[in-house]
N, CA, C and O atoms as a Maestro MAE file, in Angstrom:
{
 s_m_m2io_version
 :::
 2.0.0
}

f_m_ct {
 s_m_title
 :::
 protein
 m_atom[344] {
  # First column is atom index #
  i_m_mmod_type
  r_m_x_coord
  r_m_y_coord
  r_m_z_coord
  i_m_residue_number
  s_m_chain_name
  s_m_pdb_residue_name
  s_m_pdb_atom_name
  i_m_atomic_number
  :::
  1 25 -42.361 22.310 2.769 1 A "MET " " N  " 7
  2 3 -41.188 22.701 2.313 1 A "MET " " CA " 6
  3 2 -41.266 24.139 1.805 1 A "MET " " C  " 6
  4 15 -42.367 24.622 1.538 1 A "MET " " O  " 8
  5 25 -40.248 24.773 1.676 2 A "ILE " " N  " 7
  6 3 -40.167 26.129 1.225 2 A "ILE " " CA " 6
  7 2 -39.447 26.057 -0.155 2 A "ILE " " C  " 6
  8 15 -38.375 25.472 -0.308 2 A "ILE " " O  " 8
  9 25 -40.107 26.685 -1.123 3 A "VAL " " N  " 7
  10 3 -39.568 26.747 -2.424 3 A "VAL " " CA " 6
  11 2 -39.095 28.147 -2.761 3 A "VAL " " C  " 6
  12 15 -39.918 29.061 -2.715 3 A "VAL " " O  " 8
  13 25 -37.785 28.400 -3.109 4 A "HIS " " N  " 7
  14 3 -37.293 29.606 -3.339 4 A "HIS " " CA " 6
  15 2 -37.392 29.761 -4.888 4 A "HIS " " C  " 6
  16 15 -36.986 28.870 -5.635 4 A "HIS " " O  " 8
  17 25 -37.884 30.794 -5.299 5 A "LEU " " N  " 7
  18 3 -38.055 31.076 -6.865 5 A "LEU " " CA " 6
  19 2 -37.225 32.168 -7.339 5 A "LEU " " C  " 6
  20 15 -37.027 33.147 -6.620 5 A "LEU " " O  " 8
  21 25 -36.716 32.066 -8.525 6 A "PRO " " N  " 7
  22 3 -35.950 33.174 -9.086 6 A "PRO " " CA " 6
  23 2 -36.765 34.368 -9.611 6 A "PRO " " C  " 6
  24 15 -37.932 34.223 -9.975 6 A "PRO " " O  " 8
  25 25 -36.130 35.548 -9.643 7 A "GLY " " N  " 7
  26 3 -36.804 36.732 -10.129 7 A "GLY " " CA " 6
  27 2 -37.533 36.678 -11.517 7 A "GLY " " C  " 6
  28 15 -38.527 37.329 -11.840 7 A "GLY " " O  " 8
  29 25 -36.788 35.707 -12.323 8 A "LEU " " N  " 7
  30 3 -37.416 35.602 -13.706 8 A "LEU " " CA " 6
  31 2 -38.793 35.070 -13.595 8 A "LEU " " C  " 6
  32 15 -39.480 35.104 -14.616 8 A "LEU " " O  " 8
  33 25 -39.284 34.597 -12.542 9 A "LEU " " N  " 7
  34 3 -40.657 34.054 -12.485 9 A "LEU " " CA " 6
  35 2 -41.564 35.007 -11.814 9 A "LEU " " C  " 6
  36 15 -42.706 34.647 -11.528 9 A "LEU " " O  " 8
  37 25 -41.101 36.312 -11.513 10 A "ASP " " N  " 7
  38 3 -42.002 37.222 -10.746 10 A "ASP " " CA " 6
  39 2 -43.332 37.550 -11.521 10 A "ASP " " C  " 6
  40 15 -44.359 37.829 -10.903 10 A "ASP " " O  " 8
  41 25 -43.285 37.512 -12.755 11 A "ARG " " N  " 7
  42 3 -44.593 37.821 -13.472 11 A "ARG " " CA " 6
  43 2 -45.612 36.912 -13.232 11 A "ARG " " C  " 6
  44 15 -46.787 37.230 -13.410 11 A "ARG " " O  " 8
  45 25 -45.214 35.592 -12.767 12 A "TYR " " N  " 7
  46 3 -46.177 34.456 -12.485 12 A "TYR " " CA " 6
  47 2 -46.610 34.510 -10.934 12 A "TYR " " C  " 6
  48 15 -47.697 34.131 -10.500 12 A "TYR " " O  " 8
  49 25 -45.593 35.033 -10.213 13 A "THR " " N  " 7
  50 3 -45.876 34.957 -8.700 13 A "THR " " CA " 6
  51 2 -46.118 36.359 -8.126 13 A "THR " " C  " 6
  52 15 -46.073 36.518 -6.906 13 A "THR " " O  " 8
  53 25 -46.336 37.231 -8.833 14 A "GLN " " N  " 7
  54 3 -46.550 38.669 -8.465 14 A "GLN " " CA " 6
  55 2 -45.415 39.138 -7.500 14 A "GLN " " C  " 6
  56 15 -45.646 39.920 -6.579 14 A "GLN " " O  " 8
  57 25 -44.144 38.609 -7.761 15 A "GLY " " N  " 7
  58 3 -42.988 39.087 -7.080 15 A "GLY " " CA " 6
  59 2 -42.826 38.302 -5.791 15 A "GLY " " C  " 6
  60 15 -41.904 38.621 -5.040 15 A "GLY " " O  " 8
  61 25 -43.632 37.311 -5.468 16 A "GLU " " N  " 7
  62 3 -43.365 36.353 -4.327 16 A "GLU " " CA " 6
  63 2 -42.381 35.424 -4.630 16 A "GLU " " C  " 6
  64 15 -42.595 34.569 -5.489 16 A "GLU " " O  " 8
  65 25 -41.208 35.494 -3.962 17 A "ARG " " N  " 7
  66 3 -40.099 34.486 -4.277 17 A "ARG " " CA " 6
  67 2 -39.884 33.264 -3.347 17 A "ARG " " C  " 6
  68 15 -39.000 32.433 -3.556 17 A "ARG " " O  " 8
  69 25 -40.817 33.203 -2.227 18 A "GLU " " N  " 7
  70 3 -40.909 32.167 -1.379 18 A "GLU " " CA " 6
  71 2 -42.164 31.506 -1.338 18 A "GLU " " C  " 6
  72 15 -43.135 32.252 -1.214 18 A "GLU " " O  " 8
  73 25 -42.361 30.406 -1.404 19 A "GLN " " N  " 7
  74 3 -43.658 29.729 -1.280 19 A "GLN " " CA " 6
  75 2 -43.584 28.407 -0.458 19 A "GLN " " C  " 6
  76 15 -42.746 27.540 -0.709 19 A "GLN " " O  " 8
  77 25 -44.497 28.303 0.525 20 A "GLU " " N  " 7
  78 3 -44.469 27.222 1.270 20 A "GLU " " CA " 6
  79 2 -45.506 26.087 0.579 20 A "GLU " " C  " 6
  80 15 -46.641 26.409 0.226 20 A "GLU " " O  " 8
  81 25 -45.070 24.959 0.456 21 A "VAL " " N  " 7
  82 3 -45.952 23.945 -0.264 21 A "VAL " " CA " 6
  83 2 -45.851 22.641 0.497 21 A "VAL " " C  " 6
  84 15 -44.857 22.407 1.185 21 A "VAL " " O  " 8
  85 25 -46.956 21.703 0.379 22 A "ALA " " N  " 7
  86 3 -47.119 20.654 1.342 22 A "ALA " " CA " 6
  87 2 -46.533 19.267 0.436 22 A "ALA " " C  " 6
  88 15 -46.288 18.202 1.003 22 A "ALA " " O  " 8
  89 25 -46.396 19.423 -0.714 23 A "GLY " " N  " 7
  90 3 -46.029 18.236 -1.576 23 A "GLY " " CA " 6
  91 2 -44.790 17.422 -1.027 23 A "GLY " " C  " 6
  92 15 -43.795 18.070 -0.702 23 A "GLY " " O  " 8
  93 25 -44.782 16.085 -0.905 24 A "PRO " " N  " 7
  94 3 -43.681 15.434 -0.568 24 A "PRO " " CA " 6
  95 2 -42.432 15.309 -1.395 24 A "PRO " " C  " 6
  96 15 -41.303 15.095 -0.951 24 A "PRO " " O  " 8
  97 25 -42.832 15.497 -2.861 25 A "SER " " N  " 7
  98 3 -41.879 15.385 -3.772 25 A "SER " " CA " 6
  99 2 -41.719 16.758 -4.519 25 A "SER " " C  " 6
  100 15 -42.426 17.713 -4.198 25 A "SER " " O  " 8
  101 25 -40.840 16.839 -5.456 26 A "LEU " " N  " 7
  102 3 -40.626 18.105 -6.243 26 A "LEU " " CA " 6
  103 2 -41.814 18.036 -7.219 26 A "LEU " " C  " 6
  104 15 -42.397 19.112 -7.350 26 A "LEU " " O  " 8
  105 25 -42.270 17.061 -7.891 27 A "ASP " " N  " 7
  106 3 -43.347 16.955 -8.763 27 A "ASP " " CA " 6
  107 2 -44.645 17.535 -8.096 27 A "ASP " " C  " 6
  108 15 -45.421 18.282 -8.691 27 A "ASP " " O  " 8
  109 25 -44.799 17.119 -6.813 28 A "ALA " " N  " 7
  110 3 -46.010 17.467 -6.057 28 A "ALA " " CA " 6
  111 2 -45.889 18.981 -5.780 28 A "ALA " " C  " 6
  112 15 -46.870 19.716 -5.889 28 A "ALA " " O  " 8
  113 25 -44.825 19.379 -5.465 29 A "ALA " " N  " 7
  114 3 -44.536 20.824 -5.125 29 A "ALA " " CA " 6
  115 2 -44.728 21.804 -6.306 29 A "ALA " " C  " 6
  116 15 -45.266 22.898 -6.135 29 A "ALA " " O  " 8
  117 25 -44.301 21.408 -7.439 30 A "PHE " " N  " 7
  118 3 -44.465 22.242 -8.629 30 A "PHE " " CA " 6
  119 2 -45.870 22.248 -9.188 30 A "PHE " " C  " 6
  120 15 -46.332 23.205 -9.808 30 A "PHE " " O  " 8
  121 25 -46.580 21.030 -8.913 31 A "ARG " " N  " 7
  122 3 -48.093 21.038 -9.370 31 A "ARG " " CA " 6
  123 2 -48.810 21.985 -8.445 31 A "ARG " " C  " 6
  124 15 -49.640 22.772 -8.902 31 A "ARG " " O  " 8
  125 25 -48.491 21.934 -7.022 32 A "GLU " " N  " 7
  126 3 -49.156 22.819 -6.178 32 A "GLU " " CA " 6
  127 2 -48.818 24.368 -6.605 32 A "GLU " " C  " 6
  128 15 -49.693 25.234 -6.576 32 A "GLU " " O  " 8
  129 25 -47.650 24.599 -6.949 33 A "LEU " " N  " 7
  130 3 -47.235 25.959 -7.255 33 A "LEU " " CA " 6
  131 2 -48.163 26.373 -8.508 33 A "LEU " " C  " 6
  132 15 -48.688 27.486 -8.550 33 A "LEU " " O  " 8
  133 25 -48.333 25.421 -9.518 34 A "ASP " " N  " 7
  134 3 -49.084 25.774 -10.799 34 A "ASP " " CA " 6
  135 2 -50.492 25.946 -10.344 34 A "ASP " " C  " 6
  136 15 -51.143 26.747 -11.015 34 A "ASP " " O  " 8
  137 25 -51.126 25.350 -9.317 35 A "GLU " " N  " 7
  138 3 -52.497 25.676 -9.013 35 A "GLU " " CA " 6
  139 2 -52.448 27.020 -8.473 35 A "GLU " " C  " 6
  140 15 -53.448 27.724 -8.609 35 A "GLU " " O  " 8
  141 25 -51.425 27.474 -7.881 36 A "ARG " " N  " 7
  142 3 -51.493 28.919 -7.240 36 A "ARG " " CA " 6
  143 2 -51.237 29.927 -8.383 36 A "ARG " " C  " 6
  144 15 -51.861 30.979 -8.516 36 A "ARG " " O  " 8
  145 25 -50.271 29.498 -9.176 37 A "PHE " " N  " 7
  146 3 -49.627 30.469 -10.258 37 A "PHE " " CA " 6
  147 2 -49.751 29.809 -11.672 37 A "PHE " " C  " 6
  148 15 -48.719 29.360 -12.170 37 A "PHE " " O  " 8
  149 25 -50.908 29.715 -12.346 38 A "PRO " " N  " 7
  150 3 -51.061 28.925 -13.482 38 A "PRO " " CA " 6
  151 2 -49.981 29.340 -14.523 38 A "PRO " " C  " 6
  152 15 -49.662 30.490 -14.826 38 A "PRO " " O  " 8
  153 25 -49.479 28.161 -15.014 39 A "GLY " " N  " 7
  154 3 -48.277 28.390 -16.126 39 A "GLY " " CA " 6
  155 2 -46.963 28.442 -15.524 39 A "GLY " " C  " 6
  156 15 -46.018 28.472 -16.313 39 A "GLY " " O  " 8
  157 25 -46.702 28.459 -14.232 40 A "ILE " " N  " 7
  158 3 -45.375 28.510 -13.649 40 A "ILE " " CA " 6
  159 2 -44.626 27.160 -13.913 40 A "ILE " " C  " 6
  160 15 -43.429 27.177 -14.202 40 A "ILE " " O  " 8
  161 25 -45.343 25.965 -13.811 41 A "ARG " " N  " 7
  162 3 -44.655 24.659 -13.925 41 A "ARG " " CA " 6
  163 2 -44.230 24.535 -15.332 41 A "ARG " " C  " 6
  164 15 -43.143 23.990 -15.528 41 A "ARG " " O  " 8
  165 25 -44.946 24.973 -16.392 42 A "PHE " " N  " 7
  166 3 -44.353 24.835 -17.739 42 A "PHE " " CA " 6
  167 2 -43.174 25.611 -17.983 42 A "PHE " " C  " 6
  168 15 -42.409 25.359 -18.914 42 A "PHE " " O  " 8
  169 25 -42.981 26.699 -17.040 43 A "ARG " " N  " 7
  170 3 -41.667 27.352 -17.360 43 A "ARG " " CA " 6
  171 2 -40.464 26.646 -16.605 43 A "ARG " " C  " 6
  172 15 -39.302 27.017 -16.771 43 A "ARG " " O  " 8
  173 25 -40.800 25.670 -15.818 44 A "LEU " " N  " 7
  174 3 -39.663 24.887 -15.266 44 A "LEU " " CA " 6
  175 2 -39.452 23.546 -15.782 44 A "LEU " " C  " 6
  176 15 -38.347 23.008 -15.844 44 A "LEU " " O  " 8
  177 25 -40.723 22.944 -16.209 45 A "ILE " " N  " 7
  178 3 -40.634 21.428 -16.559 45 A "ILE " " CA " 6
  179 2 -41.184 21.476 -18.063 45 A "ILE " " C  " 6
  180 15 -42.111 22.211 -18.405 45 A "ILE " " O  " 8
  181 25 -40.542 20.654 -18.871 46 A "ASP " " N  " 7
  182 3 -40.939 20.596 -20.352 46 A "ASP " " CA " 6
  183 2 -42.101 19.529 -20.499 46 A "ASP " " C  " 6
  184 15 -42.623 18.963 -19.538 46 A "ASP " " O  " 8
  185 25 -42.443 19.325 -21.846 47 A "GLU " " N  " 7
  186 3 -43.472 18.416 -22.108 47 A "GLU " " CA " 6
  187 2 -43.095 16.908 -21.921 47 A "GLU " " C  " 6
  188 15 -43.976 16.050 -21.849 47 A "GLU " " O  " 8
  189 25 -41.780 16.613 -21.845 48 A "GLN " " N  " 7
  190 3 -41.366 15.284 -21.531 48 A "GLN " " CA " 6
  191 2 -41.109 15.083 -20.053 48 A "GLN " " C  " 6
  192 15 -40.457 14.125 -19.639 48 A "GLN " " O  " 8
  193 25 -41.673 16.072 -19.214 49 A "GLU " " N  " 7
  194 3 -41.467 15.916 -17.719 49 A "GLU " " CA " 6
  195 2 -40.107 15.963 -17.231 49 A "GLU " " C  " 6
  196 15 -39.768 15.347 -16.220 49 A "GLU " " O  " 8
  197 25 -39.284 16.703 -17.943 50 A "ARG " " N  " 7
  198 3 -37.929 16.945 -17.587 50 A "ARG " " CA " 6
  199 2 -37.629 18.461 -17.191 50 A "ARG " " C  " 6
  200 15 -38.249 19.354 -17.768 50 A "ARG " " O  " 8
  201 25 -36.757 18.735 -16.290 51 A "VAL " " N  " 7
  202 3 -36.418 20.137 -15.880 51 A "VAL " " CA " 6
  203 2 -35.846 20.706 -17.072 51 A "VAL " " C  " 6
  204 15 -34.951 20.127 -17.688 51 A "VAL " " O  " 8
  205 25 -36.358 21.891 -17.446 52 A "ARG " " N  " 7
  206 3 -35.871 22.645 -18.696 52 A "ARG " " CA " 6
  207 2 -34.354 22.898 -18.544 52 A "ARG " " C  " 6
  208 15 -33.837 23.000 -17.431 52 A "ARG " " O  " 8
  209 25 -33.656 22.998 -19.698 53 A "PRO " " N  " 7
  210 3 -32.179 23.215 -19.693 53 A "PRO " " CA " 6
  211 2 -31.683 24.393 -19.033 53 A "PRO " " C  " 6
  212 15 -30.559 24.428 -18.531 53 A "PRO " " O  " 8
  213 25 -32.504 25.378 -19.018 54 A "HIS " " N  " 7
  214 3 -31.989 26.594 -18.361 54 A "HIS " " CA " 6
  215 2 -32.210 26.824 -16.890 54 A "HIS " " C  " 6
  216 15 -31.838 27.832 -16.289 54 A "HIS " " O  " 8
  217 25 -32.899 25.719 -16.320 55 A "ILE " " N  " 7
  218 3 -33.236 25.752 -14.852 55 A "ILE " " CA " 6
  219 2 -32.438 24.715 -14.112 55 A "ILE " " C  " 6
  220 15 -32.108 23.623 -14.575 55 A "ILE " " O  " 8
  221 25 -32.170 25.159 -12.945 56 A "ARG " " N  " 7
  222 3 -31.470 24.141 -12.036 56 A "ARG " " CA " 6
  223 2 -32.253 24.131 -10.634 56 A "ARG " " C  " 6
  224 15 -32.650 25.171 -10.108 56 A "ARG " " O  " 8
  225 25 -32.420 22.963 -10.127 57 A "ILE " " N  " 7
  226 3 -33.139 22.894 -8.947 57 A "ILE " " CA " 6
  227 2 -32.356 22.096 -7.855 57 A "ILE " " C  " 6
  228 15 -31.993 20.944 -8.093 57 A "ILE " " O  " 8
  229 25 -32.096 22.696 -6.674 58 A "TYR " " N  " 7
  230 3 -31.418 22.205 -5.569 58 A "TYR " " CA " 6
  231 2 -32.311 21.892 -4.421 58 A "TYR " " C  " 6
  232 15 -33.239 22.632 -4.095 58 A "TYR " " O  " 8
  233 25 -31.983 20.672 -3.754 59 A "VAL " " N  " 7
  234 3 -32.739 20.290 -2.513 59 A "VAL " " CA " 6
  235 2 -31.439 20.482 -1.569 59 A "VAL " " C  " 6
  236 15 -30.411 19.822 -1.716 59 A "VAL " " O  " 8
  237 25 -31.614 21.414 -0.638 60 A "GLY " " N  " 7
  238 3 -30.407 21.674 0.192 60 A "GLY " " CA " 6
  239 2 -29.172 22.074 -0.839 60 A "GLY " " C  " 6
  240 15 -29.277 22.903 -1.743 60 A "GLY " " O  " 8
  241 25 -28.134 21.413 -0.558 61 A "PRO " " N  " 7
  242 3 -26.893 21.746 -1.505 61 A "PRO " " CA " 6
  243 2 -26.930 20.861 -2.706 61 A "PRO " " C  " 6
  244 15 -26.113 21.178 -3.571 61 A "PRO " " O  " 8
  245 25 -27.699 19.805 -2.971 62 A "GLU " " N  " 7
  246 3 -27.620 18.904 -3.973 62 A "GLU " " CA " 6
  247 2 -28.533 19.237 -5.268 62 A "GLU " " C  " 6
  248 15 -29.749 19.406 -5.178 62 A "GLU " " O  " 8
  249 25 -27.849 19.309 -6.415 63 A "PRO " " N  " 7
  250 3 -28.706 19.455 -7.606 63 A "PRO " " CA " 6
  251 2 -29.488 18.248 -7.917 63 A "PRO " " C  " 6
  252 15 -29.031 17.106 -7.859 63 A "PRO " " O  " 8
  253 25 -30.755 18.576 -8.268 64 A "ILE " " N  " 7
  254 3 -31.796 17.538 -8.504 64 A "ILE " " CA " 6
  255 2 -32.424 17.579 -9.837 64 A "ILE " " C  " 6
  256 15 -32.843 18.675 -10.209 64 A "ILE " " O  " 8
  257 25 -32.565 16.493 -10.669 65 A "GLU " " N  " 7
  258 3 -33.220 16.619 -11.873 65 A "GLU " " CA " 6
  259 2 -34.499 15.739 -11.810 65 A "GLU " " C  " 6
  260 15 -35.433 16.002 -12.567 65 A "GLU " " O  " 8
  261 25 -34.572 14.726 -10.954 66 A "ASP " " N  " 7
  262 3 -35.590 13.753 -10.935 66 A "ASP " " CA " 6
  263 2 -36.737 14.334 -10.044 66 A "ASP " " C  " 6
  264 15 -36.615 14.636 -8.857 66 A "ASP " " O  " 8
  265 25 -37.953 14.452 -10.857 67 A "LEU " " N  " 7
  266 3 -39.121 15.092 -10.238 67 A "LEU " " CA " 6
  267 2 -39.733 14.297 -9.019 67 A "LEU " " C  " 6
  268 15 -40.383 14.830 -8.120 67 A "LEU " " O  " 8
  269 25 -39.454 13.014 -9.102 68 A "ALA " " N  " 7
  270 3 -39.972 12.133 -8.149 68 A "ALA " " CA " 6
  271 2 -39.313 12.077 -6.935 68 A "ALA " " C  " 6
  272 15 -39.740 11.356 -6.033 68 A "ALA " " O  " 8
  273 25 -38.121 12.893 -6.783 69 A "GLN " " N  " 7
  274 3 -37.251 13.064 -5.513 69 A "GLN " " CA " 6
  275 2 -38.162 13.566 -4.407 69 A "GLN " " C  " 6
  276 15 -38.857 14.577 -4.507 69 A "GLN " " O  " 8
  277 25 -38.096 12.742 -3.300 70 A "LEU " " N  " 7
  278 3 -38.824 13.290 -2.150 70 A "LEU " " CA " 6
  279 2 -37.845 14.351 -1.398 70 A "LEU " " C  " 6
  280 15 -36.615 14.314 -1.422 70 A "LEU " " O  " 8
  281 25 -38.572 15.202 -0.798 71 A "VAL " " N  " 7
  282 3 -37.901 16.318 -0.165 71 A "VAL " " CA " 6
  283 2 -37.837 16.127 1.375 71 A "VAL " " C  " 6
  284 15 -38.902 16.132 1.992 71 A "VAL " " O  " 8
  285 25 -36.861 15.985 1.930 72 A "PRO " " N  " 7
  286 3 -36.806 15.562 3.311 72 A "PRO " " CA " 6
  287 2 -37.355 16.944 4.177 72 A "PRO " " C  " 6
  288 15 -37.098 18.092 3.815 72 A "PRO " " O  " 8
  289 25 -38.071 16.638 5.254 73 A "ASP " " N  " 7
  290 3 -38.660 17.739 6.204 73 A "ASP " " CA " 6
  291 2 -37.448 18.766 6.481 73 A "ASP " " C  " 6
  292 15 -36.307 18.393 6.755 73 A "ASP " " O  " 8
  293 25 -37.789 19.900 6.389 74 A "GLY " " N  " 7
  294 3 -36.799 20.973 6.771 74 A "GLY " " CA " 6
  295 2 -35.870 21.465 5.654 74 A "GLY " " C  " 6
  296 15 -35.223 22.504 5.788 74 A "GLY " " O  " 8
  297 25 -35.810 20.662 4.487 75 A "GLN " " N  " 7
  298 3 -34.984 21.081 3.434 75 A "GLN " " CA " 6
  299 2 -35.671 22.152 2.522 75 A "GLN " " C  " 6
  300 15 -36.882 22.119 2.302 75 A "GLN " " O  " 8
  301 25 -34.924 23.002 2.056 76 A "ALA " " N  " 7
  302 3 -35.326 24.056 1.190 76 A "ALA " " CA " 6
  303 2 -35.167 23.681 -0.241 76 A "ALA " " C  " 6
  304 15 -34.207 22.996 -0.594 76 A "ALA " " O  " 8
  305 25 -36.016 24.078 -1.030 77 A "VAL " " N  " 7
  306 3 -35.876 23.825 -2.591 77 A "VAL " " CA " 6
  307 2 -35.524 25.272 -3.229 77 A "VAL " " C  " 6
  308 15 -36.151 26.308 -3.009 77 A "VAL " " O  " 8
  309 25 -34.435 25.130 -4.033 78 A "HIS " " N  " 7
  310 3 -33.970 26.438 -4.614 78 A "HIS " " CA " 6
  311 2 -34.124 26.240 -6.237 78 A "HIS " " C  " 6
  312 15 -33.579 25.321 -6.848 78 A "HIS " " O  " 8
  313 25 -34.843 27.113 -6.759 79 A "VAL " " N  " 7
  314 3 -34.918 27.048 -8.255 79 A "VAL " " CA " 6
  315 2 -34.038 28.159 -8.747 79 A "VAL " " C  " 6
  316 15 -34.084 29.260 -8.198 79 A "VAL " " O  " 8
  317 25 -33.194 27.907 -9.812 80 A "ILE " " N  " 7
  318 3 -32.273 28.806 -10.160 80 A "ILE " " CA " 6
  319 2 -32.417 28.881 -11.743 80 A "ILE " " C  " 6
  320 15 -32.460 27.856 -12.422 80 A "ILE " " O  " 8
  321 25 -32.485 30.121 -12.272 81 A "GLY " " N  " 7
  322 3 -32.632 30.389 -13.697 81 A "GLY " " CA " 6
  323 2 -31.403 30.844 -14.232 81 A "GLY " " C  " 6
  324 15 -30.824 31.804 -13.725 81 A "GLY " " O  " 8
  325 25 -30.914 30.180 -15.304 82 A "ALA " " N  " 7
  326 3 -29.661 30.601 -15.893 82 A "ALA " " CA " 6
  327 2 -29.718 32.008 -16.597 82 A "ALA " " C  " 6
  328 15 -30.774 32.331 -17.141 82 A "ALA " " O  " 8
  329 25 -28.781 32.752 -16.614 83 A "LEU " " N  " 7
  330 3 -28.640 34.042 -17.277 83 A "LEU " " CA " 6
  331 2 -27.752 33.911 -18.557 83 A "LEU " " C  " 6
  332 15 -26.749 33.198 -18.522 83 A "LEU " " O  " 8
  333 25 -28.093 34.561 -19.634 84 A "SER " " N  " 7
  334 3 -27.243 34.484 -20.719 84 A "SER " " CA " 6
  335 2 -26.490 35.994 -20.999 84 A "SER " " C  " 6
  336 15 -26.883 37.062 -20.529 84 A "SER " " O  " 8
  337 25 -25.560 35.842 -21.696 85 A "GLY " " N  " 7
  338 3 -24.991 37.141 -22.055 85 A "GLY " " CA " 6
  339 2 -23.569 37.109 -22.667 85 A "GLY " " C  " 6
  340 15 -23.066 35.994 -22.802 85 A "GLY " " O  " 8
  341 25 -22.956 38.048 -23.002 86 A "GLY " " N  " 7
  342 3 -21.793 37.948 -23.688 86 A "GLY " " CA " 6
  343 2 -20.844 39.131 -23.356 86 A "GLY " " C  " 6
  344 15 -19.737 39.203 -23.890 86 A "GLY " " O  " 8
  :::
 }
 m_bond[343] {
  # First column is bond index #
  i_m_from
  i_m_to
  i_m_order
  :::
  1 1 2 1
  2 2 3 1
  3 3 4 2
  4 3 5 1
  5 5 6 1
  6 6 7 1
  7 7 8 2
  8 7 9 1
  9 9 10 1
  10 10 11 1
  11 11 12 2
  12 11 13 1
  13 13 14 1
  14 14 15 1
  15 15 16 2
  16 15 17 1
  17 17 18 1
  18 18 19 1
  19 19 20 2
  20 19 21 1
  21 21 22 1
  22 22 23 1
  23 23 24 2
  24 23 25 1
  25 25 26 1
  26 26 27 1
  27 27 28 2
  28 27 29 1
  29 29 30 1
  30 30 31 1
  31 31 32 2
  32 31 33 1
  33 33 34 1
  34 34 35 1
  35 35 36 2
  36 35 37 1
  37 37 38 1
  38 38 39 1
  39 39 40 2
  40 39 41 1
  41 41 42 1
  42 42 43 1
  43 43 44 2
  44 43 45 1
  45 45 46 1
  46 46 47 1
  47 47 48 2
  48 47 49 1
  49 49 50 1
  50 50 51 1
  51 51 52 2
  52 51 53 1
  53 53 54 1
  54 54 55 1
  55 55 56 2
  56 55 57 1
  57 57 58 1
  58 58 59 1
  59 59 60 2
  60 59 61 1
  61 61 62 1
  62 62 63 1
  63 63 64 2
  64 63 65 1
  65 65 66 1
  66 66 67 1
  67 67 68 2
  68 67 69 1
  69 69 70 1
  70 70 71 1
  71 71 72 2
  72 71 73 1
  73 73 74 1
  74 74 75 1
  75 75 76 2
  76 75 77 1
  77 77 78 1
  78 78 79 1
  79 79 80 2
  80 79 81 1
  81 81 82 1
  82 82 83 1
  83 83 84 2
  84 83 85 1
  85 85 86 1
  86 86 87 1
  87 87 88 2
  88 87 89 1
  89 89 90 1
  90 90 91 1
  91 91 92 2
  92 91 93 1
  93 93 94 1
  94 94 95 1
  95 95 96 2
  96 95 97 1
  97 97 98 1
  98 98 99 1
  99 99 100 2
  100 99 101 1
  101 101 102 1
  102 102 103 1
  103 103 104 2
  104 103 105 1
  105 105 106 1
  106 106 107 1
  107 107 108 2
  108 107 109 1
  109 109 110 1
  110 110 111 1
  111 111 112 2
  112 111 113 1
  113 113 114 1
  114 114 115 1
  115 115 116 2
  116 115 117 1
  117 117 118 1
  118 118 119 1
  119 119 120 2
  120 119 121 1
  121 121 122 1
  122 122 123 1
  123 123 124 2
  124 123 125 1
  125 125 126 1
  126 126 127 1
  127 127 128 2
  128 127 129 1
  129 129 130 1
  130 130 131 1
  131 131 132 2
  132 131 133 1
  133 133 134 1
  134 134 135 1
  135 135 136 2
  136 135 137 1
  137 137 138 1
  138 138 139 1
  139 139 140 2
  140 139 141 1
  141 141 142 1
  142 142 143 1
  143 143 144 2
  144 143 145 1
  145 145 146 1
  146 146 147 1
  147 147 148 2
  148 147 149 1
  149 149 150 1
  150 150 151 1
  151 151 152 2
  152 151 153 1
  153 153 154 1
  154 154 155 1
  155 155 156 2
  156 155 157 1
  157 157 158 1
  158 158 159 1
  159 159 160 2
  160 159 161 1
  161 161 162 1
  162 162 163 1
  163 163 164 2
  164 163 165 1
  165 165 166 1
  166 166 167 1
  167 167 168 2
  168 167 169 1
  169 169 170 1
  170 170 171 1
  171 171 172 2
  172 171 173 1
  173 173 174 1
  174 174 175 1
  175 175 176 2
  176 175 177 1
  177 177 178 1
  178 178 179 1
  179 179 180 2
  180 179 181 1
  181 181 182 1
  182 182 183 1
  183 183 184 2
  184 183 185 1
  185 185 186 1
  186 186 187 1
  187 187 188 2
  188 187 189 1
  189 189 190 1
  190 190 191 1
  191 191 192 2
  192 191 193 1
  193 193 194 1
  194 194 195 1
  195 195 196 2
  196 195 197 1
  197 197 198 1
  198 198 199 1
  199 199 200 2
  200 199 201 1
  201 201 202 1
  202 202 203 1
  203 203 204 2
  204 203 205 1
  205 205 206 1
  206 206 207 1
  207 207 208 2
  208 207 209 1
  209 209 210 1
  210 210 211 1
  211 211 212 2
  212 211 213 1
  213 213 214 1
  214 214 215 1
  215 215 216 2
  216 215 217 1
  217 217 218 1
  218 218 219 1
  219 219 220 2
  220 219 221 1
  221 221 222 1
  222 222 223 1
  223 223 224 2
  224 223 225 1
  225 225 226 1
  226 226 227 1
  227 227 228 2
  228 227 229 1
  229 229 230 1
  230 230 231 1
  231 231 232 2
  232 231 233 1
  233 233 234 1
  234 234 235 1
  235 235 236 2
  236 235 237 1
  237 237 238 1
  238 238 239 1
  239 239 240 2
  240 239 241 1
  241 241 242 1
  242 242 243 1
  243 243 244 2
  244 243 245 1
  245 245 246 1
  246 246 247 1
  247 247 248 2
  248 247 249 1
  249 249 250 1
  250 250 251 1
  251 251 252 2
  252 251 253 1
  253 253 254 1
  254 254 255 1
  255 255 256 2
  256 255 257 1
  257 257 258 1
  258 258 259 1
  259 259 260 2
  260 259 261 1
  261 261 262 1
  262 262 263 1
  263 263 264 2
  264 263 265 1
  265 265 266 1
  266 266 267 1
  267 267 268 2
  268 267 269 1
  269 269 270 1
  270 270 271 1
  271 271 272 2
  272 271 273 1
  273 273 274 1
  274 274 275 1
  275 275 276 2
  276 275 277 1
  277 277 278 1
  278 278 279 1
  279 279 280 2
  280 279 281 1
  281 281 282 1
  282 282 283 1
  283 283 284 2
  284 283 285 1
  285 285 286 1
  286 286 287 1
  287 287 288 2
  288 287 289 1
  289 289 290 1
  290 290 291 1
  291 291 292 2
  292 291 293 1
  293 293 294 1
  294 294 295 1
  295 295 296 2
  296 295 297 1
  297 297 298 1
  298 298 299 1
  299 299 300 2
  300 299 301 1
  301 301 302 1
  302 302 303 1
  303 303 304 2
  304 303 305 1
  305 305 306 1
  306 306 307 1
  307 307 308 2
  308 307 309 1
  309 309 310 1
  310 310 311 1
  311 311 312 2
  312 311 313 1
  313 313 314 1
  314 314 315 1
  315 315 316 2
  316 315 317 1
  317 317 318 1
  318 318 319 1
  319 319 320 2
  320 319 321 1
  321 321 322 1
  322 322 323 1
  323 323 324 2
  324 323 325 1
  325 325 326 1
  326 326 327 1
  327 327 328 2
  328 327 329 1
  329 329 330 1
  330 330 331 1
  331 331 332 2
  332 331 333 1
  333 333 334 1
  334 334 335 1
  335 335 336 2
  336 335 337 1
  337 337 338 1
  338 338 339 1
  339 339 340 2
  340 339 341 1
  341 341 342 1
  342 342 343 1
  343 343 344 2
  :::
 }
}
């Protein structure tokens, strides 16, 4: 699967915003990303193994919060970070 990462994680990925990972689930994908870019998973997933409130994850067009979610072949994963302002 291809994981598309937001610019707010550039400092972890050295600006690489697309990563190909082999994990069958979101959890496996984020663990693989964390092996490549230590600390990135903690920016996405909290201590209770939940997606952080300011992060949205989409598999294809569907929003997903369950890390056990399997990702079908050919589907892209998009990680979106919320922006704040006023």
